N, C-alpha and C positions, 0 to 999 in steps of 0.2 A: 334761298340757299340751293346750294351745290349740292348735286344727289350722287351716288354710287356711279352711276351712267355717268354724268357729267364729266367724274374728276377721271373715271376709264378712257374717255373718251380724249380728253385732253392728253393724259399719258400717252395713249397711242400717237396724236398727232406730233406731239413731240418728239417720240421717238423717230416718228418717219421724217421727220424734218432734220433731227439733229444725231440718230442715232443712239439716242441717251447719253451723249458724252462727247467733250469736243474731240473733232478731228479734221483732219485736213478737209478743205473743200474742194467736192468733185470735179471731176477735171474732165470739164465738157468742152473744150475749145472745138467749135466748128470747123476751124480748117485741121484740126487731129485729126476728126471723124471724117473729114472728106480724104484725107489722104489714105486712111487704112480702107473706106469703101473703095478708094479707086484702085487699091495694090488688089484688095479680094476680088474686084469685078476683072482686073487685069490676069491673075490666075486662074481665077474660074476652079474646075473641079481638080486642077493641079495643087491646090492650097486648102487645109483643111486644118481649121484653129480650135484647139481642146480647151475648154473652159472651167475651171477648179469652181466649186459653190462658193469658195471663200474669196474667190477676185472681187476685186475694185466693183461697184453696180454698173460705171462706167464700161467698163472691160465685159463684163459676161455677155451683153447681148452679140458682141462679136464672134461668140463659141460656135462654130457648128455642131458642136456638142458638148452639154453642158451636163457636170453631174460630179460625183466623187471619186475618188482615185481608182476602186475596184471599176465603175462604168467606164473611165477614160482609158485606163490599160486596155480595155476590151476593145474599144471605138481606135486605138492605137494598131492593135495588131488585125485590124480588119480592113483598113484602110488599102484599096487595092489600085484606083487612080491617081490620089496625090504623090507628087514626090516632093512636097513641104508640108512638113507637120510640126506647127506652132504651138507650144503648150504654154497657157498661159496660168501658172502655178508655180509648184518650187525645184528646188535639185532632183531631188530623187525621184520626181513623177516625170520629168524628160527625159532622166537616165532610164527609165523602165520603158517609156515610149520608143528608146532610140535601140533597146535590147530585143523588144519586141517588133520593131518595124524591119525592112528587108534593109538589106546591105545598101542598096540604091536611093534610096529615101532619105531626107535630109532632116533631124531633128533641132529645134529650136527652143530656146528660154529668153525670152525678152527681155529680163533682167536677171543676170547671172548671181546676182547678191541676192536673191532668193533661196534661201538655203531653208533649213529645219533645226533648231535647235534640239528638239528629242532624238533626232537622227545622227547629231552629233555625237549625244550618249552613248553610244554604243560605236567604235572604232573597230579596226580589223586588228589591230595588236591585241587588245581588250580581248576581243570574242575569244580570239586563238588562245591567249591566257588562259581564260574559263574554262575552254572545251579540253584545254592539256591538264587544267587541274582536278576536273571532272573524270577525265581518263584515267588520272591515278589510283580512283577505286570503283570506279562506274566503266560496263563494257560501253563505251559511246555508240556501238551495235544497235543498242537498245536503246539508245536516246535521239528523238528526230528534232531537229532545232525546225522550229516554225517563226519567221521573221515579218513584222511587222512592215509592211511597204513604205513605211516613213522609215526607212533604213539606206544605208549607201549601197551603190551598185556591188562593192566587192564582200559586202555582207549578205546581198542577194544570192552572190557566187558562194561563199562560203555553204549559204544555205541549200543551196543545191547540187553541190559537190559531196556533202553530207547526209543526202536522201529526204532533204526535207522542202517546205513549199514555202510560200510567200501567202500573209493574207491581209486582210483589210479591215475596217469595223464593220463592214457589212459581210462578212464569212468567214471572222476567226472562229464559230464553233465548229463550223464546217470544217475548218484546217484543222484545230485540234482532234474533232472524232476521226480526222485521216489520218493523222500523227498515230493515233492509239492502234488504229487497226495496224500499223506496219512496227511499232515499238512500244516500249513500257514509258517512257518518260516523255514528255514534252520540253524541249528548252527554247523559252519565248524570249523576244528581244527586240524593240529596248522599250516597251510601254507596259510599266509593273501596272498600271490599272485597267489596259484593254485587258489585259492577262488575267488578272484577278475578276474582273467581270466576266470575263469568258468561263472563266473556271467555277464561278459560283452559279453561272446559266448552266453547266452541266452536269451541277450538283458535286463536285470535288471538294471532299473536307479539306479544312482547312489545315489540319496536321498533315496531310498529303502535299503543300505546299510549300518551297522555298524562295527567298529571295536572295538572288547574287547582286550583291553590290561590289561595281568594278572599283572604285575608290576605296573600300575597304575589305578588300578579298578576306574570305573567311577561311578559319583555319580547321574546323569541325565540319567534317564530311558527314557528320551522322544525319542530320537535316537532309539532304541532297540524295542520301540513300534511301528513305522513306518516302521521299515526295514522288507524288506522279507528275508534278509541273513545277518547272525551275523559271523565275522569273526574274528578268533583268530589272534593276532600280531605275527606271528612266520615267519621264513623265513630258506632259504637252502644258507650258508653261501657261496657255488660254485656257483650257477646261479644270486644271485643278485650282482656278481661282473661283469657281463655283461651290457653295458650302449648303450646308441644310439650312443653316440660319436665314440664305436668301430664299430657300423654298419655305420655310415656316411663313417667312416676312410677306410671300407672295400670296400663299393661301388665308392669311390674314386681313389683307386689304382688298382682295377679290376673289369672294367666295365663288366657289365652281371652278375656279380657274385650271386648267390643264398644263403640267408641266411635263415638257419632255425633253432629254440630256442627251451627251454623247457620250458613248462608252470610254473615251478618257478621262470622263468625271472618277472622281476617288467614287468606289463603292458605297458609303454612306450614302451619298448624293443620288447614286443612280437607283438603291433602295429606295428613299424616298419620293423619288419621282413619280408620276403614272407613267411614261415610257422612255425608252431609251433603246438609242441604234444610228445608225451612221449616217452622214448628210442626208446622202437619199431618204433614209426612211424618215429624215423629221422633214424634209420635203413633202414625202407623200401623206405623214402625220399630218401636218397642219393642212392640207388640201381636202383631206377627210374628214375634218370639222366641222359641224354646221355651221351655216351664220350665225354671228351675233357670239360664238367662243370665244374665250379667254384663252390666251395662251401663252406663258412663258416658255423661253427655251435657252439653254444653257449649251451654246455653242459660240462661233466666230460670230463677230458681230455682223460683217457685210451680209454674209444669209440670214442671219434673222430678221436686218433691217431690208432686205430685199422681197421676203416674205411678206413682211407689214406692208409693202408698197403692193404686193399681188395680190394681197387677200384684204382688201378695203370694208369689207362685211366682216370683217374679225380682228379682233382687241390682240394684237400680236407686240412682244417687246422681248428683251434680252432679259434674262433671270436675275442678274447680279443689281440690277440697276444701278450703279455707280462705278463699277471696275474698267467699265469699257472694252470688253473682251476682244482684243482687235489683235489678230496676227499679224506682226509689222512684217514678215515676209513675204506673204500673201499682198499684203498691202502694197508691196515695192513696185509691183508692175504696174505702169502708166499707160495711158492712152498711146503717152509719148514713146514710149519703150515698142509697145505694138505697133506704131508707125515706122517707126526706125527700121526696127526687125522686119518687116513687110516690105520696106522698101529696099533693101540691100539682098533678097532671097535672089538664090543662084550665083551672088560674087563669090569668087574664090577667096577663102580665108574669113569668110563669115565671123565675126565676133562674137556672136551670141549659138554659135551652132554647138551641138552636143555629141561627145563622142564618148565611147566605152572601149578601153581594151578587148580585140577579141575573146582573148582566154577568159575575162572575167565575163563577157557577154555571153559566152558559150553555159558556163556553168550559172550565170543567174536565169538565163532563160530557161534551164531545167525548171527551176524552181516556181519562177513566173506563170509557166505552160502550167504545171501541176495546178496553181492555183484557179488560171482559167480553164482548168476541166473538171472542178470539183460540182458536183450535181446537189 
């Protein structure tokens, strides 16, 4: 008769093999790998590749630096020898690297279709309209905008120009604290759930929060006058798929399991989990668990699958078990994209190069630098 341990081992093995869902096969063509390595050797220290935790498992090993958006932003800002910085991630990340790098450096995104639906939930017109509406009954000098890294460069510029700063999921509480030292209210966009979970962490009462829905603009200023935190109604389509029912099922099936989730999950999921944090936090959390641990992770599947590969002494699988929490935009970047991008570095008119208007970059850099200066 199969034991619980046998079932766990089978589940873990299947996850490492299939990622717990049907996914496109890994792109491990030896010819592509050889093309990439040839360009890495060719450029040496003049090339830096940044790879986000959610990238395909075959792309990640080519990263000179691998991490979350906060860490990669710091690394982009610190590159002194690199002429070319290739960001294996999504568009807002490459934009931020472009803003933080020196003007003579070049930044590339191997697949320009790699965007972010959450970032698209707040555009500059909508945010300007919200700011104008708030200014009709609030002194906006007392309102500090805090923009999540998952936002376009022009919204980072809006944030910088209005005395605010950028945050990531690893430092949102520090960003909120910074803002409250300088104003009475925080205007946070575009992720309602990261904002809610950060407000919970800081002990901000529910009646001191208000949700701003850009698709159904409010007409009653009362909740916004009382609020300490004004949250934009946006979300991550990957992380909002995890539910408390998934957690309850995992605890029934695997007694003693540890559950760690990302703060873009809904607050009920965060409250029911054992731990919550950024992708860098999740990586460290898994490493810190003893051999034999059973861990379910509520985040994008490529990171979870890679952690399962890296820790064969632990049973690691994605929390939902069925939904295949894949970020399609992160998954767009293939080895072919990376090889093609690298082979044309230095070409005039490189079609994967990222540009940001100087006036936008100036104000956005203010907001990004304030984030990087947080203690």
